[in-house]
C-alpha positions in Angstrom: -112.6 -14.8 -56.7 -115.8 -13.1 -56.2 -119.4 -14.4 -55.8 -122.2 -13.1 -58.0 -125.8 -13.4 -56.8 -127.4 -12.5 -60.2 -126.7 -15.1 -62.8 -127.5 -12.7 -65.7 -125.0 -10.1 -64.4 -122.4 -12.8 -64.0 -122.9 -13.8 -67.6 -122.5 -10.3 -68.9 -119.3 -9.8 -66.8 -117.9 -13.0 -68.3 -118.7 -11.9 -71.8 -117.0 -8.5 -71.2 -114.0 -10.3 -69.8 -113.8 -12.5 -72.9 -114.1 -9.5 -75.2 -111.3 -7.7 -73.4 -109.1 -10.8 -73.7 -109.9 -11.2 -77.4 -109.0 -7.5 -78.0 -105.7 -8.0 -76.1 -104.9 -11.1 -78.2 -105.8 -9.2 -81.4 -103.5 -6.3 -80.5 -100.6 -8.7 -79.7 -101.2 -10.6 -82.9 -101.2 -7.4 -84.9 -98.0 -6.3 -83.3 -96.4 -9.6 -84.2 -97.6 -9.4 -87.8 -96.2 -5.8 -88.0 -92.8 -7.0 -86.7 -92.7 -9.8 -89.2 -93.5 -7.5 -92.1 -90.9 -5.0 -91.0 -88.3 -7.8 -90.8 -89.2 -9.0 -94.3 -89.0 -5.5 -95.7 -85.6 -4.9 -94.1 -84.4 -8.3 -95.5 -85.6 -7.5 -99.0 -84.0 -4.0 -98.9 -80.7 -5.5 -97.7 -80.8 -8.1 -100.6 -81.6 -5.4 -103.2 -78.8 -3.3 -101.8 -76.3 -6.2 -102.0 -77.4 -6.8 -105.6 -77.1 -3.1 -106.6 -73.6 -2.9 -105.1 -71.8 -6.1 -106.1 -68.3 -6.7 -105.1 -65.4 -6.4 -107.5 -63.9 -9.6 -106.3 -65.2 -13.2 -106.6 -64.3 -16.0 -104.3 -62.7 -18.7 -106.2 -61.2 -22.0 -105.1 -59.7 -24.1 -107.9 -60.1 -27.3 -105.9 -63.9 -27.0 -105.9 -64.9 -24.6 -108.7 -64.0 -24.6 -112.4 -62.0 -21.6 -113.5 -63.7 -21.4 -116.9 -67.0 -20.6 -115.2 -65.7 -17.4 -113.7 -63.5 -16.1 -116.5 -64.7 -14.0 -119.5 -65.6 -15.8 -122.7 -62.8 -17.0 -125.0 -63.7 -14.4 -127.7 -63.3 -11.6 -125.2 -59.9 -12.9 -124.1 -58.7 -13.3 -127.7 -59.8 -9.7 -128.7 -58.3 -8.3 -125.5 -55.0 -10.0 -126.2 -54.8 -8.5 -129.7 -55.7 -5.0 -128.4 -53.1 -5.1 -125.6 -50.3 -6.7 -127.7 -47.3 -4.4 -127.9 -46.0 -6.0 -131.1 -49.4 -5.7 -132.8 -49.6 -2.0 -131.9 -46.0 -1.5 -133.1 -46.6 -3.0 -136.5 -49.7 -0.9 -136.9 -47.7 2.2 -136.2 -45.1 1.0 -138.7 -47.7 0.5 -141.3 -49.0 4.0 -140.7 -45.5 5.4 -141.1 -45.1 3.6 -144.4 -48.4 5.2 -145.5 -47.0 8.6 -144.9 -43.9 7.6 -146.8 -46.2 7.0 -149.8 -47.8 10.4 -149.4 -44.3 12.0 -149.2 -43.2 10.2 -152.4 -46.3 11.3 -154.2 -45.7 14.9 -153.2 -41.9 14.9 -153.9 -42.4 16.6 -157.3 -43.3 19.9 -155.5 -39.6 20.3 -154.4 -38.7 21.0 -158.1 -41.3 23.8 -158.5 -40.7 27.2 -157.0 -42.0 30.8 -157.0 -40.1 33.8 -155.7 -41.5 37.3 -155.1 -39.3 40.2 -153.8 -40.3 43.7 -153.2 -38.9 46.9 -151.6 -39.6 50.5 -151.0 -37.0 53.3 -150.5 -35.1 56.3 -151.8 -33.1 55.8 -154.9 -30.1 57.9 -156.2 -29.3 57.4 -159.9 -26.5 58.7 -162.0 -27.0 57.8 -165.6 -24.0 58.0 -168.0 -23.0 56.5 -171.3 -19.8 56.2 -173.5 -19.8 57.7 -176.9 -16.7 57.3 -179.0 -14.7 56.2 -175.9 -15.9 59.3 -174.0 -18.1 59.3 -171.0 -21.2 61.5 -171.4 -23.6 62.1 -168.5 -27.2 61.8 -169.6 -28.4 63.6 -166.5 -26.7 66.4 -164.7 -25.8 65.3 -161.2 -27.6 62.6 -159.2 -31.3 62.1 -159.5 -33.3 61.3 -156.4 -36.6 59.4 -156.3 -38.9 57.2 -154.1 -40.3 54.1 -155.6 -41.3 50.5 -155.2 -39.1 47.7 -156.6 -40.5 44.2 -157.0 -39.4 41.0 -158.6 -41.5 37.9 -159.4 -40.0 34.6 -160.5 -41.4 31.2 -161.3 -38.9 28.4 -161.8 -39.1 24.6 -162.6 -36.3 22.2 -162.2 -37.3 18.6 -162.7 -34.3 16.2 -162.9 -34.5 13.2 -165.1 -33.5 10.9 -162.3 -36.4 12.1 -160.1 -38.8 11.4 -163.0 -37.5 7.9 -163.3 -37.1 6.9 -159.6 -40.4 8.5 -158.3 -42.7 5.6 -159.4 -40.3 3.1 -157.9 -40.3 4.9 -154.6 -44.0 4.9 -154.4 -44.2 1.2 -155.2 -41.5 0.5 -152.6 -43.4 2.4 -149.9 -46.6 0.5 -150.8 -44.9 -2.8 -150.4 -43.4 -1.7 -147.1 -46.9 -0.9 -145.8 -48.3 -4.2 -147.1 -45.4 -6.1 -145.3 -46.2 -4.2 -142.0 -49.9 -5.0 -142.2 -49.1 -8.7 -142.9 -46.7 -8.8 -140.0 -49.3 -7.1 -137.8 -51.8 -9.8 -138.7 -49.1 -12.4 -137.9 -48.5 -10.8 -134.4 -52.2 -10.8 -133.7 -52.4 -14.5 -134.6 -49.5 -15.2 -132.3 -51.2 -13.3 -129.5 -54.4 -15.4 -130.0 -52.4 -18.6 -130.0 -50.7 -17.6 -126.7 -54.1 -17.0 -125.1 -55.4 -20.4 -126.3 -52.1 -22.1 -125.1 -52.2 -20.5 -121.6 -56.0 -21.0 -121.2 -55.8 -24.7 -122.0 -52.6 -25.2 -119.9 -54.4 -23.6 -117.0 -57.4 -25.9 -117.4 -55.2 -28.9 -117.6 -53.2 -27.8 -114.5 -56.5 -27.3 -112.6 -57.6 -30.8 -113.5 -54.3 -32.3 -112.4 -54.5 -30.2 -109.2 -57.9 -31.6 -108.3 -56.8 -35.2 -108.9 -53.6 -34.6 -106.9 -55.6 -33.1 -104.1 -57.8 -36.2 -103.9 -54.7 -38.4 -104.1 -53.1 -36.4 -101.3 -56.1 -36.9 -99.1 -56.0 -40.6 -99.7 -52.3 -40.8 -98.9 -52.8 -38.9 -95.7 -55.5 -41.3 -94.5 -53.2 -44.2 -95.6 -50.3 -42.7 -93.7 -52.3 -42.3 -90.5 -53.2 -46.0 -90.7 -49.6 -46.8 -91.3 -48.6 -44.8 -88.2 -50.9 -46.9 -86.1 -49.7 -50.1 -87.6 -46.1 -49.1 -87.2 -46.6 -48.3 -83.5 -48.4 -51.6 -83.1 -45.5 -53.3 -84.9 -47.8 -54.6 -87.6 -45.7 -53.4 -90.5 -42.0 -53.3 -91.1 -39.8 -50.2 -91.4 -39.4 -50.7 -95.2 -43.1 -50.7 -95.7 -43.6 -47.6 -93.6 -40.8 -45.9 -95.6 -42.5 -46.9 -98.9 -45.8 -45.4 -97.8 -44.1 -42.2 -96.5 -42.4 -41.9 -99.9 -45.8 -42.2 -101.7 -47.2 -39.4 -99.5 -44.2 -37.2 -100.1 -44.5 -37.7 -103.8 -48.2 -36.8 -103.7 -47.5 -33.6 -101.8 -44.7 -32.7 -104.2 -47.0 -33.2 -107.2 -49.7 -31.1 -105.6 -47.3 -28.2 -105.1 -46.0 -28.5 -108.7 -49.5 -28.5 -110.2 -50.5 -25.6 -108.0 -47.5 -23.5 -109.2 -48.3 -24.5 -112.8 -51.9 -23.4 -112.4 -50.9 -20.1 -110.9 -48.2 -19.4 -113.5 -50.6 -20.0 -116.5 -53.3 -17.9 -114.7 -50.9 -15.0 -114.4 -49.6 -15.4 -117.9 -53.2 -15.3 -119.2 -53.8 -12.1 -117.2 -50.7 -10.5 -118.6 -51.4 -11.5 -122.2 -55.0 -10.3 -122.2 -54.4 -7.2 -120.1 -57.4 -8.1 -117.9 -57.3 -8.5 -114.1 -59.8 -11.2 -113.3 -59.9 -10.1 -109.6 -60.5 -13.6 -108.2 -59.8 -14.3 -104.5 -57.8 -17.5 -104.6 -58.6 -19.6 -101.6 -56.0 -22.1 -102.4 -53.6 -22.6 -99.6 
């Protein structure tokens, strides 16, 4: 501490000191504000990055969440099942094969129409002779030699009566075969849709039973803990304790059965639709 003889000088010094302190406080406050802004920018950037790069897997627990909320819509599942159905694809290919059978039957008349063209170039030796009054007379003396082209063109048509009669029937038969294949393809597609609906509803029903069984299992566990204390204190008989234990065991058995049923229908739905839902099952 110092002593100031001049009051005005002391006042000026105190004012300067206050100004310095206020400047230091402003600088500290500015640094704090900059740090906060930087942290906010970093947080926003991290959030945007996490949105831009979503994970391919979704956490799913059938005991707390509904499976229909994380699966694709029913219309997508039905269309995907038809597209990935092997039987539907097979019947479609069979219908296409029957279509080509119709085309072949319509073009079968061409096998009874033909055209031949032969040609040749070479050196020819000829010896012309003739018989007159049972005597051979040479028209030319010796052999004649020549170079020439030889060609032969033929156009032939052979159309059996049986082919003319059976050709319309073959065309009609192939058309009916194609119609049958298309009808069977539609039937296979309908069966694929019914399988999706069946597996989907069975999965929802199994999940509902699983949730109820989980709550029941929690209740039986609490009840069994109380029974343990009562049995140790000799408040209940052995028969009552065994009855409560049997209830707990039956609840655990039902829980495992409903869990297996849910998992089976879930996998059947994936296999039928050809879609991997990529859900991380937290069910233990």
